[in-house]
N, C-alpha and C positions, 0 to 999 in steps of 0.2 A: 796502112797509111804511115808514112815516115816523116820524121821531124828533123829540122836541121838543128845543128848544135846551137845556134843562136836561139832558136824556138824553145829548145829544151831548157836553156839557161833562163829565159823569160818565164817559162812555166814553174821552174823550180823557185825562182825568185818571187813569183806570185804566191806560190804555196807557203813559202817562208814568211812573207809579209802577213798573209791571211792567218796563219797559225799564230804569229806574234800578236796580231790584233785580238784574236779570240782569248789568248792567254792574259793579255793586259786588261781586257774587259772583265774577265773573271776575277783577276786579283783586285781590281778596283772595287769590285762589289763584295769582296770578302768581308764579312762582318758588318755590313751595312744594310739598311732597309732597302729592299727591292724597289725599283722604279714603279710608280703607280700605287705603292702601298702606304706612302707617307701621308698623314693627315693629323693636324693638330687636334689633340684631346680625343683621339680615337680609343684610348684606354684610360680610364679614371681611377683604376685601383688594380690590386692583384694580391698575391699571397701576403699575409701580414705577419707571419711568425716565421722566424728562422727555423731551418731544419737541417740536421747533419752538415753543419758548416763550422769550420773553425776560422777565426779572424785574429790574426797575431800581428800586433804592431812591431816591426822590425827596427824602426828608428823614427824619430821625429825631431823637428827643429822649430824653435820659436821664432817665427818671422819678424816679430817686433824687435828682436835683438839684431836682425840683419837688414831690415828695410824700414825706414821711418814711415809711420802711419798704419803699420800692420800689427800693432801691439797685441791685438786679441786673436791673432791667427797663428796656426801652426802648419808646417808642411810635414806630412807623415808618409811613411812607406809601410805598406802592410802585405802580408801573405795571406790569402784565403784559399782554403781547401774545401770544396764542395763535393760531398760523397754522391754516388748515383741516387737520384730521387731527391737530393738536398736542394735547399732553397735559400736564396739571399732575398729577404722580404722587400716588399714595396717601400721605395724611399725617394726623396727629392733632392735634386742637385742645385737648386736655386742658389744656395749660399755656400756650395761645397763643390768646386770644380774638381774633376778627377781624370786621370788617364789609367786604364786597366789593361794590362797585358795578360793574355791567356798563355800560360807557359806550357801546360800540357793538358791533354783531354779536350773536351769541348763543352760548351755551356750555352744555353739558349736565354737570350734576353728579350723581355716583353716590355716594350717602351710605350710611353704615353703618346708618341707621335708615329706609330708604326702599327698597322693593322695585323701583321703576322709576326711570329717570333723570329729573332735574328740569331742564327747559330754563329757563335765565335769558336774558332778552332785554334790550335797551337800556333803562336806567332801573330794572331790578330791583336790589335790595339783598339779599345774603345775610347772614345772621347766623350766625356760626360760634363755638361755645362749647364748654364742658366736656363731654367724652364723645363729641364728633363726630370720626368719621374719614371721610375721603372722597377722591375724586379728580375731575378735570374733563377733559373732551374737548371739542374744537371739532369738531362734526359738521356745521357749516355750510360755505358756500362763500366766506366772507370772514373776515378776521382778527377775533377777538374782543378787545376792549380792556377791561381790568379795572383798577380802582383799589382797592387794599386798604390798609385801616388795621388794624394789629394791635399787640398788646402782646406782646413777646417777651422771653424771658430772655436777658440778655447772655451771650456766650460767654467 
């Protein structure tokens, strides 16, 4: 069977579009709860004690000095290193929104609204907001390094 040059171009273009769709679908799903696995309140608790994790505040800023009405809040930037087998215990983000960047390694998140663990790999960003409760575990063989920016109530 022979194909015309035009047919070969169409087949090549179709293959390229198909590959791009597969790649974009997998990228969109990276670090997210898989379709069909989300359900409110599916997990009500998790590990309660930290294990083999360091949590260092690299910087913080009193938001009350920056934005009127936020006098009891700070924006902080932290570095967490979770060793293999290490745990960031169950916690609530109702009053503490955060963005978490996985810088290296990988870590599994167990969320209150997802029936399976979510693996976060280097480059993934997790968005944590009102109503989220979760915990994290390093199920890999190398340390996971995370950077966290969050707004917290001053004690």
